[in-house]
All heavy atoms as a GROMACS GRO file, in nm:
protein
  574
    1MET      N    1   0.442  -1.138  -0.627
    1MET     CA    2   0.316  -1.082  -0.583
    1MET      C    3   0.209  -1.190  -0.593
    1MET      O    4   0.208  -1.269  -0.685
    1MET     CB    5   0.278  -0.962  -0.671
    1MET     CG    6   0.150  -0.898  -0.626
    1MET     SD    7   0.080  -0.765  -0.727
    1MET     CE    8   0.208  -0.647  -0.732
    2LEU      N    9   0.120  -1.188  -0.495
    2LEU     CA   10   0.009  -1.283  -0.493
    2LEU      C   11  -0.085  -1.258  -0.610
    2LEU      O   12  -0.099  -1.146  -0.657
    2LEU     CB   13  -0.071  -1.267  -0.364
    2LEU     CG   14   0.000  -1.300  -0.235
    2LEU    CD1   15  -0.089  -1.262  -0.116
    2LEU    CD2   16   0.036  -1.446  -0.229
    3LYS      N   17  -0.152  -1.363  -0.654
    3LYS     CA   18  -0.253  -1.350  -0.759
    3LYS      C   19  -0.388  -1.339  -0.689
    3LYS      O   20  -0.435  -1.433  -0.628
    3LYS     CB   21  -0.248  -1.472  -0.851
    3LYS     CG   22  -0.358  -1.478  -0.952
    3LYS     CD   23  -0.311  -1.429  -1.085
    3LYS     CE   24  -0.418  -1.458  -1.189
    3LYS     NZ   25  -0.468  -1.340  -1.251
    4ILE      N   26  -0.449  -1.223  -0.697
    4ILE     CA   27  -0.579  -1.200  -0.634
    4ILE      C   28  -0.681  -1.178  -0.745
    4ILE      O   29  -0.658  -1.096  -0.834
    4ILE     CB   30  -0.573  -1.078  -0.539
    4ILE    CG1   31  -0.473  -1.107  -0.427
    4ILE    CG2   32  -0.711  -1.046  -0.483
    4ILE    CD1   33  -0.445  -0.991  -0.336
    5THR      N   34  -0.790  -1.252  -0.741
    5THR     CA   35  -0.888  -1.246  -0.849
    5THR      C   36  -1.022  -1.185  -0.806
    5THR      O   37  -1.105  -1.157  -0.891
    5THR     CB   38  -0.914  -1.386  -0.907
    5THR    OG1   39  -0.961  -1.470  -0.800
    5THR    CG2   40  -0.788  -1.444  -0.967
    6ARG      N   41  -1.041  -1.166  -0.677
    6ARG     CA   42  -1.167  -1.111  -0.628
    6ARG      C   43  -1.138  -1.017  -0.511
    6ARG      O   44  -1.062  -1.051  -0.421
    6ARG     CB   45  -1.259  -1.222  -0.583
    6ARG     CG   46  -1.397  -1.173  -0.541
    6ARG     CD   47  -1.484  -1.288  -0.497
    6ARG     NE   48  -1.515  -1.370  -0.612
    6ARG     CZ   49  -1.637  -1.387  -0.660
    6ARG    NH1   50  -1.739  -1.328  -0.602
    6ARG    NH2   51  -1.658  -1.462  -0.764
    7CYS      N   52  -1.200  -0.901  -0.514
    7CYS     CA   53  -1.183  -0.803  -0.406
    7CYS      C   54  -1.246  -0.858  -0.278
    7CYS      O   55  -1.364  -0.898  -0.279
    7CYS     CB   56  -1.249  -0.671  -0.445
    7CYS     SG   57  -1.240  -0.548  -0.312
    8PRO      N   58  -1.171  -0.859  -0.167
    8PRO     CA   59  -1.228  -0.911  -0.043
    8PRO      C   60  -1.331  -0.818   0.020
    8PRO      O   61  -1.409  -0.860   0.103
    8PRO     CB   62  -1.105  -0.926   0.047
    8PRO     CG   63  -1.008  -0.827  -0.006
    8PRO     CD   64  -1.032  -0.821  -0.154
    9THR      N   65  -1.334  -0.693  -0.024
    9THR     CA   66  -1.428  -0.597   0.034
    9THR      C   67  -1.562  -0.597  -0.038
    9THR      O   68  -1.667  -0.606   0.024
    9THR     CB   69  -1.368  -0.455   0.030
    9THR    OG1   70  -1.247  -0.456   0.106
    9THR    CG2   71  -1.463  -0.352   0.087
   10CYS      N   72  -1.559  -0.588  -0.172
   10CYS     CA   73  -1.686  -0.576  -0.246
   10CYS      C   74  -1.716  -0.698  -0.334
   10CYS      O   75  -1.825  -0.708  -0.390
   10CYS     CB   76  -1.686  -0.450  -0.332
   10CYS     SG   77  -1.576  -0.455  -0.476
   11GLY      N   78  -1.620  -0.788  -0.350
   11GLY     CA   79  -1.642  -0.909  -0.430
   11GLY      C   80  -1.619  -0.891  -0.579
   11GLY      O   81  -1.635  -0.985  -0.656
   12SER      N   82  -1.581  -0.772  -0.622
   12SER     CA   83  -1.559  -0.746  -0.764
   12SER      C   84  -1.447  -0.833  -0.820
   12SER      O   85  -1.346  -0.857  -0.755
   12SER     CB   86  -1.522  -0.599  -0.784
   12SER     OG   87  -1.483  -0.575  -0.918
   13ARG      N   88  -1.464  -0.877  -0.943
   13ARG     CA   89  -1.360  -0.952  -1.011
   13ARG      C   90  -1.272  -0.860  -1.096
   13ARG      O   91  -1.186  -0.906  -1.170
   13ARG     CB   92  -1.422  -1.060  -1.099
   13ARG     CG   93  -1.487  -1.170  -1.018
   13ARG     CD   94  -1.523  -1.288  -1.107
   13ARG     NE   95  -1.585  -1.394  -1.033
   13ARG     CZ   96  -1.517  -1.493  -0.973
   13ARG    NH1   97  -1.387  -1.496  -0.978
   13ARG    NH2   98  -1.582  -1.588  -0.909
   14LYS      N   99  -1.291  -0.730  -1.083
   14LYS     CA  100  -1.213  -0.633  -1.160
   14LYS      C  101  -1.082  -0.595  -1.092
   14LYS      O  102  -1.005  -0.517  -1.148
   14LYS     CB  103  -1.296  -0.507  -1.185
   14LYS     CG  104  -1.416  -0.529  -1.272
   14LYS     CD  105  -1.493  -0.400  -1.288
   14LYS     CE  106  -1.622  -0.422  -1.363
   14LYS     NZ  107  -1.703  -0.298  -1.366
   15ILE      N  108  -1.057  -0.645  -0.972
   15ILE     CA  109  -0.935  -0.610  -0.900
   15ILE      C  110  -0.814  -0.646  -0.986
   15ILE      O  111  -0.815  -0.747  -1.056
   15ILE     CB  112  -0.930  -0.677  -0.761
   15ILE    CG1  113  -0.823  -0.612  -0.674
   15ILE    CG2  114  -0.912  -0.828  -0.772
   15ILE    CD1  115  -0.837  -0.642  -0.527
   16LYS      N  116  -0.712  -0.560  -0.983
   16LYS     CA  117  -0.597  -0.585  -1.068
   16LYS      C  118  -0.468  -0.542  -1.001
   16LYS      O  119  -0.467  -0.458  -0.911
   16LYS     CB  120  -0.612  -0.513  -1.201
   16LYS     CG  121  -0.624  -0.364  -1.189
   16LYS     CD  122  -0.649  -0.300  -1.323
   16LYS     CE  123  -0.669  -0.150  -1.304
   16LYS     NZ  124  -0.692  -0.080  -1.427
   17ALA      N  125  -0.360  -0.602  -1.046
   17ALA     CA  126  -0.227  -0.565  -0.998
   17ALA      C  127  -0.187  -0.435  -1.067
   17ALA      O  128  -0.206  -0.419  -1.187
   17ALA     CB  129  -0.127  -0.675  -1.032
   18VAL      N  130  -0.136  -0.342  -0.987
   18VAL     CA  131  -0.091  -0.213  -1.038
   18VAL      C  132   0.046  -0.182  -0.981
   18VAL      O  133   0.090  -0.243  -0.884
   18VAL     CB  134  -0.190  -0.099  -1.004
   18VAL    CG1  135  -0.325  -0.122  -1.070
   18VAL    CG2  136  -0.206  -0.083  -0.854
   19ARG      N  137   0.113  -0.086  -1.041
   19ARG     CA  138   0.241  -0.038  -0.991
   19ARG      C  139   0.234   0.114  -0.998
   19ARG      O  140   0.218   0.170  -1.105
   19ARG     CB  141   0.355  -0.092  -1.076
   19ARG     CG  142   0.493  -0.058  -1.021
   19ARG     CD  143   0.602  -0.128  -1.099
   19ARG     NE  144   0.599  -0.272  -1.079
   19ARG     CZ  145   0.661  -0.337  -0.980
   19ARG    NH1  146   0.730  -0.269  -0.892
   19ARG    NH2  147   0.652  -0.468  -0.970
   20ARG      N  148   0.241   0.176  -0.881
   20ARG     CA  149   0.223   0.322  -0.873
   20ARG      C  150   0.314   0.383  -0.768
   20ARG      O  151   0.365   0.314  -0.681
   20ARG     CB  152   0.080   0.356  -0.834
   20ARG     CG  153  -0.022   0.315  -0.933
   20ARG     CD  154  -0.146   0.402  -0.919
   20ARG     NE  155  -0.241   0.360  -1.020
   20ARG     CZ  156  -0.352   0.295  -0.996
   20ARG    NH1  157  -0.385   0.266  -0.873
   20ARG    NH2  158  -0.432   0.260  -1.094
   21THR      N  159   0.323   0.514  -0.774
   21THR     CA  160   0.385   0.591  -0.668
   21THR      C  161   0.274   0.636  -0.575
   21THR      O  162   0.171   0.686  -0.621
   21THR     CB  163   0.459   0.713  -0.727
   21THR    OG1  164   0.566   0.666  -0.807
   21THR    CG2  165   0.513   0.803  -0.618
   22ILE      N  166   0.292   0.614  -0.445
   22ILE     CA  167   0.192   0.660  -0.348
   22ILE      C  168   0.254   0.765  -0.257
   22ILE      O  169   0.373   0.760  -0.226
   22ILE     CB  170   0.132   0.544  -0.265
   22ILE    CG1  171   0.238   0.478  -0.178
   22ILE    CG2  172   0.062   0.443  -0.353
   22ILE    CD1  173   0.181   0.388  -0.069
   23THR      N  174   0.174   0.859  -0.217
   23THR     CA  175   0.217   0.964  -0.124
   23THR      C  176   0.121   0.966  -0.007
   23THR      O  177  -0.001   0.964  -0.026
   23THR     CB  178   0.219   1.101  -0.195
   23THR    OG1  179   0.309   1.094  -0.305
   23THR    CG2  180   0.264   1.211  -0.101
   24ARG      N  181   0.174   0.966   0.112
   24ARG     CA  182   0.094   0.965   0.234
   24ARG      C  183   0.143   1.074   0.329
   24ARG      O  184   0.255   1.122   0.317
   24ARG     CB  185   0.105   0.830   0.306
   24ARG     CG  186   0.056   0.713   0.226
   24ARG     CD  187  -0.096   0.714   0.219
   24ARG     NE  188  -0.145   0.599   0.148
   24ARG     CZ  189  -0.179   0.599   0.020
   24ARG    NH1  190  -0.166   0.708  -0.051
   24ARG    NH2  191  -0.225   0.491  -0.037
   25ARG      N  192   0.058   1.106   0.426
   25ARG     CA  193   0.095   1.206   0.526
   25ARG      C  194   0.090   1.142   0.665
   25ARG      O  195   0.002   1.060   0.693
   25ARG     CB  196   0.000   1.325   0.521
   25ARG     CG  197   0.012   1.406   0.394
   25ARG     CD  198  -0.081   1.525   0.392
   25ARG     NE  199  -0.054   1.624   0.495
   25ARG     CZ  200   0.043   1.715   0.491
   25ARG    NH1  201   0.124   1.719   0.388
   25ARG    NH2  202   0.059   1.802   0.588
   26PHE      N  203   0.182   1.184   0.750
   26PHE     CA  204   0.182   1.141   0.889
   26PHE      C  205   0.225   1.259   0.974
   26PHE      O  206   0.333   1.316   0.954
   26PHE     CB  207   0.278   1.023   0.910
   26PHE     CG  208   0.287   0.980   1.053
   26PHE    CD1  209   0.184   0.908   1.110
   26PHE    CD2  210   0.396   1.012   1.130
   26PHE    CE1  211   0.190   0.868   1.244
   26PHE    CE2  212   0.404   0.973   1.263
   26PHE     CZ  213   0.301   0.901   1.320
   27GLU      N  214   0.139   1.298   1.066
   27GLU     CA  215   0.164   1.411   1.155
   27GLU      C  216   0.213   1.535   1.079
   27GLU      O  217   0.310   1.598   1.116
   27GLU     CB  218   0.262   1.371   1.265
   27GLU     CG  219   0.204   1.267   1.359
   27GLU     CD  220   0.295   1.232   1.474
   27GLU    OE1  221   0.412   1.272   1.475
   27GLU    OE2  222   0.246   1.162   1.564
   28GLY      N  223   0.145   1.566   0.968
   28GLY     CA  224   0.174   1.687   0.892
   28GLY      C  225   0.291   1.676   0.795
   28GLY      O  226   0.320   1.770   0.722
   29GLU      N  227   0.359   1.563   0.794
   29GLU     CA  228   0.472   1.544   0.703
   29GLU      C  229   0.436   1.443   0.596
   29GLU      O  230   0.363   1.348   0.620
   29GLU     CB  231   0.595   1.497   0.781
   29GLU     CG  232   0.633   1.595   0.889
   29GLU     CD  233   0.782   1.614   0.901
   29GLU    OE1  234   0.855   1.583   0.806
   29GLU    OE2  235   0.823   1.661   1.007
   30THR      N  236   0.490   1.465   0.478
   30THR     CA  237   0.459   1.380   0.363
   30THR      C  238   0.574   1.286   0.332
   30THR      O  239   0.691   1.324   0.344
   30THR     CB  240   0.433   1.469   0.239
   30THR    OG1  241   0.324   1.557   0.270
   30THR    CG2  242   0.397   1.387   0.118
   31TYR      N  243   0.540   1.163   0.296
   31TYR     CA  244   0.641   1.070   0.246
   31TYR      C  245   0.588   1.003   0.121
   31TYR      O  246   0.467   0.991   0.101
   31TYR     CB  247   0.682   0.967   0.352
   31TYR     CG  248   0.574   0.872   0.396
   31TYR    CD1  249   0.560   0.747   0.336
   31TYR    CD2  250   0.486   0.906   0.499
   31TYR    CE1  251   0.461   0.660   0.376
   31TYR    CE2  252   0.386   0.818   0.539
   31TYR     CZ  253   0.375   0.695   0.478
   31TYR     OH  254   0.277   0.608   0.518
   32THR      N  255   0.679   0.962   0.033
   32THR     CA  256   0.642   0.904  -0.096
   32THR      C  257   0.711   0.770  -0.113
   32THR      O  258   0.827   0.754  -0.078
   32THR     CB  259   0.683   0.998  -0.210
   32THR    OG1  260   0.616   1.124  -0.191
   32THR    CG2  261   0.646   0.943  -0.346
   33VAL      N  262   0.637   0.674  -0.168
   33VAL     CA  263   0.692   0.543  -0.202
   33VAL      C  264   0.677   0.527  -0.354
   33VAL      O  265   0.566   0.525  -0.405
   33VAL     CB  266   0.620   0.428  -0.129
   33VAL    CG1  267   0.683   0.294  -0.162
   33VAL    CG2  268   0.616   0.453   0.021
   34HIS      N  269   0.789   0.520  -0.423
   34HIS     CA  270   0.789   0.510  -0.568
   34HIS      C  271   0.780   0.364  -0.613
   34HIS      O  272   0.832   0.275  -0.547
   34HIS     CB  273   0.917   0.573  -0.627
   34HIS     CG  274   0.927   0.719  -0.598
   34HIS    ND1  275   0.860   0.814  -0.670
   34HIS    CD2  276   0.995   0.786  -0.503
   34HIS    CE1  277   0.887   0.933  -0.622
   34HIS    NE2  278   0.969   0.920  -0.519
   35ASN      N  279   0.715   0.343  -0.726
   35ASN     CA  280   0.715   0.213  -0.793
   35ASN      C  281   0.665   0.100  -0.703
   35ASN      O  282   0.725  -0.008  -0.699
   35ASN     CB  283   0.857   0.185  -0.846
   35ASN     CG  284   0.858   0.084  -0.956
   35ASN    OD1  285   0.763   0.073  -1.032
   35ASN    ND2  286   0.965   0.010  -0.966
   36LEU      N  287   0.557   0.123  -0.633
   36LEU     CA  288   0.501   0.025  -0.539
   36LEU      C  289   0.402  -0.065  -0.611
   36LEU      O  290   0.310  -0.018  -0.677
   36LEU     CB  291   0.432   0.097  -0.424
   36LEU     CG  292   0.378   0.009  -0.312
   36LEU    CD1  293   0.493  -0.059  -0.238
   36LEU    CD2  294   0.293   0.090  -0.217
   37ALA      N  295   0.421  -0.196  -0.598
   37ALA     CA  296   0.331  -0.294  -0.660
   37ALA      C  297   0.227  -0.339  -0.556
   37ALA      O  298   0.262  -0.376  -0.444
   37ALA     CB  299   0.409  -0.414  -0.709
   38PHE      N  300   0.099  -0.333  -0.594
   38PHE     CA  301  -0.009  -0.376  -0.506
   38PHE      C  302  -0.133  -0.406  -0.591
   38PHE      O  303  -0.132  -0.386  -0.712
   38PHE     CB  304  -0.040  -0.271  -0.399
   38PHE     CG  305  -0.077  -0.135  -0.452
   38PHE    CD1  306  -0.209  -0.099  -0.472
   38PHE    CD2  307   0.021  -0.042  -0.484
   38PHE    CE1  308  -0.243   0.027  -0.520
   38PHE    CE2  309  -0.011   0.084  -0.531
   38PHE     CZ  310  -0.144   0.119  -0.550
   39HIS      N  311  -0.238  -0.457  -0.529
   39HIS     CA  312  -0.364  -0.482  -0.598
   39HIS      C  313  -0.463  -0.371  -0.562
   39HIS      O  314  -0.467  -0.326  -0.447
   39HIS     CB  315  -0.423  -0.617  -0.558
   39HIS     CG  316  -0.357  -0.732  -0.624
   39HIS    ND1  317  -0.240  -0.785  -0.578
   39HIS    CD2  318  -0.390  -0.802  -0.735
   39HIS    CE1  319  -0.204  -0.884  -0.657
   39HIS    NE2  320  -0.293  -0.896  -0.753
   40GLU      N  321  -0.542  -0.330  -0.661
   40GLU     CA  322  -0.639  -0.224  -0.638
   40GLU      C  323  -0.771  -0.258  -0.706
   40GLU      O  324  -0.772  -0.306  -0.820
   40GLU     CB  325  -0.585  -0.092  -0.691
   40GLU     CG  326  -0.672   0.027  -0.662
   40GLU     CD  327  -0.606   0.156  -0.703
   40GLU    OE1  328  -0.562   0.168  -0.820
   40GLU    OE2  329  -0.595   0.245  -0.617
   41CYS      N  330  -0.881  -0.230  -0.636
   41CYS     CA  331  -1.014  -0.255  -0.691
   41CYS      C  332  -1.070  -0.124  -0.748
   41CYS      O  333  -1.085  -0.027  -0.673
   41CYS     CB  334  -1.107  -0.309  -0.582
   41CYS     SG  335  -1.275  -0.336  -0.642
   42PRO      N  336  -1.101  -0.121  -0.877
   42PRO     CA  337  -1.156   0.002  -0.935
   42PRO      C  338  -1.300   0.028  -0.891
   42PRO      O  339  -1.349   0.141  -0.903
   42PRO     CB  340  -1.148  -0.024  -1.085
   42PRO     CG  341  -1.154  -0.171  -1.099
   42PRO     CD  342  -1.085  -0.226  -0.977
   43ASP      N  343  -1.368  -0.072  -0.838
   43ASP     CA  344  -1.507  -0.054  -0.797
   43ASP      C  345  -1.521   0.011  -0.660
   43ASP      O  346  -1.602   0.101  -0.642
   43ASP     CB  347  -1.582  -0.188  -0.798
   43ASP     CG  348  -1.605  -0.240  -0.939
   43ASP    OD1  349  -1.597  -0.160  -1.035
   43ASP    OD2  350  -1.632  -0.360  -0.953
   44CYS      N  351  -1.442  -0.032  -0.563
   44CYS     CA  352  -1.456   0.022  -0.427
   44CYS      C  353  -1.333   0.095  -0.376
   44CYS      O  354  -1.337   0.157  -0.270
   44CYS     CB  355  -1.495  -0.090  -0.329
   44CYS     SG  356  -1.361  -0.204  -0.290
   45GLY      N  357  -1.220   0.084  -0.450
   45GLY     CA  358  -1.100   0.155  -0.409
   45GLY      C  359  -1.010   0.078  -0.312
   45GLY      O  360  -0.906   0.128  -0.271
   46GLU      N  361  -1.052  -0.042  -0.274
   46GLU     CA  362  -0.971  -0.124  -0.182
   46GLU      C  363  -0.831  -0.144  -0.240
   46GLU      O  364  -0.814  -0.166  -0.359
   46GLU     CB  365  -1.038  -0.259  -0.161
   46GLU     CG  366  -0.959  -0.355  -0.072
   46GLU     CD  367  -0.958  -0.312   0.073
   46GLU    OE1  368  -1.059  -0.333   0.140
   46GLU    OE2  369  -0.856  -0.257   0.117
   47ARG      N  370  -0.730  -0.136  -0.153
   47ARG     CA  371  -0.591  -0.162  -0.192
   47ARG      C  372  -0.538  -0.273  -0.103
   47ARG      O  373  -0.555  -0.270   0.019
   47ARG     CB  374  -0.505  -0.038  -0.175
   47ARG     CG  375  -0.538   0.069  -0.274
   47ARG     CD  376  -0.449   0.188  -0.254
   47ARG     NE  377  -0.470   0.284  -0.362
   47ARG     CZ  378  -0.402   0.395  -0.375
   47ARG    NH1  379  -0.309   0.428  -0.288
   47ARG    NH2  380  -0.426   0.477  -0.475
   48LEU      N  381  -0.473  -0.371  -0.165
   48LEU     CA  382  -0.416  -0.484  -0.092
   48LEU      C  383  -0.266  -0.485  -0.115
   48LEU      O  384  -0.220  -0.484  -0.229
   48LEU     CB  385  -0.477  -0.615  -0.141
   48LEU     CG  386  -0.629  -0.624  -0.130
   48LEU    CD1  387  -0.678  -0.749  -0.201
   48LEU    CD2  388  -0.672  -0.625   0.014
   49TYR      N  389  -0.191  -0.486  -0.006
   49TYR     CA  390  -0.046  -0.484  -0.011
   49TYR      C  391   0.009  -0.617   0.039
   49TYR      O  392  -0.028  -0.661   0.147
   49TYR     CB  393   0.009  -0.371   0.076
   49TYR     CG  394  -0.047  -0.235   0.042
   49TYR    CD1  395  -0.150  -0.179   0.116
   49TYR    CD2  396   0.003  -0.163  -0.066
   49TYR    CE1  397  -0.201  -0.054   0.085
   49TYR    CE2  398  -0.047  -0.038  -0.098
   49TYR     CZ  399  -0.150   0.016  -0.022
   49TYR     OH  400  -0.199   0.140  -0.054
   50ASP      N  401   0.100  -0.677  -0.037
   50ASP     CA  402   0.163  -0.800   0.009
   50ASP      C  403   0.280  -0.765   0.101
   50ASP      O  404   0.307  -0.648   0.130
   50ASP     CB  405   0.204  -0.890  -0.108
   50ASP     CG  406   0.315  -0.832  -0.194
   50ASP    OD1  407   0.377  -0.729  -0.158
   50ASP    OD2  408   0.341  -0.890  -0.301
   51ARG      N  409   0.350  -0.865   0.149
   51ARG     CA  410   0.459  -0.844   0.244
   51ARG      C  411   0.568  -0.754   0.187
   51ARG      O  412   0.618  -0.666   0.256
   51ARG     CB  413   0.517  -0.980   0.285
   51ARG     CG  414   0.627  -0.965   0.389
   51ARG     CD  415   0.681  -1.099   0.435
   51ARG     NE  416   0.574  -1.176   0.496
   51ARG     CZ  417   0.556  -1.306   0.476
   51ARG    NH1  418   0.636  -1.373   0.400
   51ARG    NH2  419   0.457  -1.369   0.535
   52ASP      N  420   0.605  -0.774   0.060
   52ASP     CA  421   0.710  -0.692   0.000
   52ASP      C  422   0.667  -0.545  -0.009
   52ASP      O  423   0.746  -0.455   0.017
   52ASP     CB  424   0.746  -0.744  -0.139
   52ASP     CG  425   0.817  -0.879  -0.133
   52ASP    OD1  426   0.880  -0.909  -0.029
   52ASP    OD2  427   0.810  -0.953  -0.232
   53ALA      N  428   0.542  -0.522  -0.046
   53ALA     CA  429   0.491  -0.385  -0.054
   53ALA      C  430   0.490  -0.320   0.085
   53ALA      O  431   0.529  -0.204   0.100
   53ALA     CB  432   0.352  -0.383  -0.114
   54MET      N  433   0.448  -0.395   0.186
   54MET     CA  434   0.446  -0.340   0.322
   54MET      C  435   0.587  -0.306   0.370
   54MET      O  436   0.607  -0.203   0.434
   54MET     CB  437   0.379  -0.437   0.418
   54MET     CG  438   0.229  -0.445   0.401
   54MET     SD  439   0.144  -0.286   0.411
   54MET     CE  440   0.187  -0.232   0.576
   55ARG      N  441   0.683  -0.388   0.338
   55ARG     CA  442   0.821  -0.358   0.378
   55ARG      C  443   0.870  -0.231   0.310
   55ARG      O  444   0.941  -0.150   0.370
   55ARG     CB  445   0.912  -0.476   0.344
   55ARG     CG  446   0.894  -0.589   0.440
   55ARG     CD  447   0.996  -0.698   0.417
   55ARG     NE  448   0.974  -0.805   0.512
   55ARG     CZ  449   0.973  -0.933   0.481
   55ARG    NH1  450   0.994  -0.972   0.356
   55ARG    NH2  451   0.953  -1.025   0.573
   56LYS      N  452   0.833  -0.213   0.184
   56LYS     CA  453   0.873  -0.093   0.112
   56LYS      C  454   0.805   0.031   0.172
   56LYS      O  455   0.868   0.135   0.189
   56LYS     CB  456   0.838  -0.108  -0.037
   56LYS     CG  457   0.905  -0.008  -0.125
   56LYS     CD  458   0.890  -0.044  -0.271
   56LYS     CE  459   0.967   0.056  -0.357
   56LYS     NZ  460   0.954   0.025  -0.499
   57ILE      N  461   0.678   0.019   0.208
   57ILE     CA  462   0.607   0.130   0.273
   57ILE      C  463   0.672   0.162   0.406
   57ILE      O  464   0.698   0.279   0.438
   57ILE     CB  465   0.457   0.096   0.291
   57ILE    CG1  466   0.388   0.091   0.155
   57ILE    CG2  467   0.390   0.198   0.383
   57ILE    CD1  468   0.248   0.031   0.158
   58GLU      N  469   0.700   0.060   0.486
   58GLU     CA  470   0.764   0.082   0.617
   58GLU      C  471   0.900   0.149   0.604
   58GLU      O  472   0.938   0.230   0.688
   58GLU     CB  473   0.778  -0.051   0.691
   58GLU     CG  474   0.646  -0.105   0.740
   58GLU     CD  475   0.654  -0.248   0.791
   58GLU    OE1  476   0.763  -0.311   0.778
   58GLU    OE2  477   0.554  -0.297   0.843
   59ALA      N  478   0.973   0.116   0.499
   59ALA     CA  479   1.106   0.176   0.479
   59ALA      C  480   1.097   0.326   0.454
   59ALA      O  481   1.193   0.399   0.482
   59ALA     CB  482   1.177   0.108   0.362
   60HIS      N  483   0.983   0.374   0.405
   60HIS     CA  484   0.965   0.516   0.375
   60HIS      C  485   0.876   0.588   0.476
   60HIS      O  486   0.872   0.710   0.480
   60HIS     CB  487   0.904   0.533   0.236
   60HIS     CG  488   0.995   0.493   0.126
   60HIS    ND1  489   1.011   0.362   0.086
   60HIS    CD2  490   1.078   0.566   0.048
   60HIS    CE1  491   1.098   0.357  -0.012
   60HIS    NE2  492   1.141   0.479  -0.037
   61SER      N  493   0.801   0.512   0.555
   61SER     CA  494   0.699   0.568   0.643
   61SER      C  495   0.759   0.642   0.762
   61SER      O  496   0.842   0.589   0.836
   61SER     CB  497   0.610   0.456   0.695
   61SER     OG  498   0.527   0.503   0.798
   62LEU      N  499   0.713   0.764   0.781
   62LEU     CA  500   0.756   0.842   0.897
   62LEU      C  501   0.701   0.784   1.026
   62LEU      O  502   0.765   0.792   1.130
   62LEU     CB  503   0.710   0.986   0.879
   62LEU     CG  504   0.762   1.055   0.752
   62LEU    CD1  505   0.694   1.189   0.731
   62LEU    CD2  506   0.912   1.070   0.757
   63ALA      N  507   0.582   0.724   1.021
   63ALA     CA  508   0.523   0.663   1.139
   63ALA      C  509   0.607   0.544   1.185
   63ALA      O  510   0.633   0.527   1.304
   63ALA     CB  511   0.380   0.617   1.110
   64TYR      N  512   0.650   0.463   1.091
   64TYR     CA  513   0.732   0.346   1.125
   64TYR      C  514   0.868   0.390   1.180
   64TYR      O  515   0.916   0.337   1.280
   64TYR     CB  516   0.750   0.259   1.001
   64TYR     CG  517   0.813   0.125   1.029
   64TYR    CD1  518   0.739   0.022   1.087
   64TYR    CD2  519   0.946   0.101   1.000
   64TYR    CE1  520   0.797  -0.100   1.113
   64TYR    CE2  521   1.004  -0.021   1.026
   64TYR     CZ  522   0.929  -0.121   1.084
   64TYR     OH  523   0.986  -0.242   1.110
   65ALA      N  524   0.928   0.490   1.118
   65ALA     CA  525   1.058   0.541   1.164
   65ALA      C  526   1.046   0.597   1.306
   65ALA      O  527   1.133   0.576   1.391
   65ALA     CB  528   1.110   0.648   1.069
   66LYS      N  529   0.937   0.669   1.333
   66LYS     CA  530   0.916   0.728   1.464
   66LYS      C  531   0.897   0.621   1.571
   66LYS      O  532   0.952   0.631   1.680
   66LYS     CB  533   0.794   0.820   1.459
   66LYS     CG  534   0.771   0.896   1.586
   66LYS     CD  535   0.656   0.993   1.571
   66LYS     CE  536   0.638   1.073   1.698
   66LYS     NZ  537   0.530   1.171   1.684
   67SER      N  538   0.823   0.516   1.540
   67SER     CA  539   0.799   0.411   1.639
   67SER      C  540   0.927   0.334   1.671
   67SER      O  541   0.946   0.289   1.783
   67SER     CB  542   0.689   0.315   1.593
   67SER     OG  543   0.734   0.234   1.487
   68HIS      N  544   1.016   0.319   1.574
   68HIS     CA  545   1.140   0.247   1.599
   68HIS      C  546   1.246   0.335   1.666
   68HIS      O  547   1.334   0.284   1.732
   68HIS     CB  548   1.194   0.188   1.468
   68HIS     CG  549   1.125   0.060   1.434
   68HIS    ND1  550   0.995   0.054   1.393
   68HIS    CD2  551   1.168  -0.068   1.440
   68HIS    CE1  552   0.961  -0.071   1.373
   68HIS    NE2  553   1.064  -0.147   1.402
   69ALA      N  554   1.237   0.464   1.650
   69ALA     CA  555   1.331   0.556   1.716
   69ALA      C  556   1.303   0.561   1.865
   69ALA      O  557   1.393   0.588   1.945
   69ALA     CB  558   1.320   0.695   1.654
   70ALA      N  559   1.179   0.538   1.905
   70ALA     CA  560   1.141   0.544   2.047
   70ALA      C  561   1.187   0.423   2.125
   70ALA      O  562   1.183   0.422   2.246
   70ALA     CB  563   0.989   0.559   2.057
   71ARG      N  564   1.230   0.319   2.057
   71ARG     CA  565   1.270   0.195   2.126
   71ARG      C  566   1.406   0.206   2.190
   71ARG      O  567   1.496   0.262   2.162
   71ARG     CB  568   1.270   0.078   2.028
   71ARG     CG  569   1.130   0.041   1.991
   71ARG     CD  570   1.134  -0.079   1.900
   71ARG     NE  571   0.996  -0.104   1.856
   71ARG     CZ  572   0.963  -0.200   1.777
   71ARG    NH1  573   1.053  -0.282   1.730
   71ARG    NH2  574   0.840  -0.218   1.742
   0.00000   0.00000   0.00000
């Protein structure tokens, strides 16, 4: 994971690496990504995902699955 020391949105130096489960909705359906590592700013709520995190999200995302099924 990248080392990020300042939030690109608000400039806060409080941004930190976290590991959480996230749940999202797409077209009325819910999907969950467990144990996802990303950076989060406690001041503005900005979340930054590196390449590995994005791949993990895509592997669970209903939007990504739907776009690839149409090909």
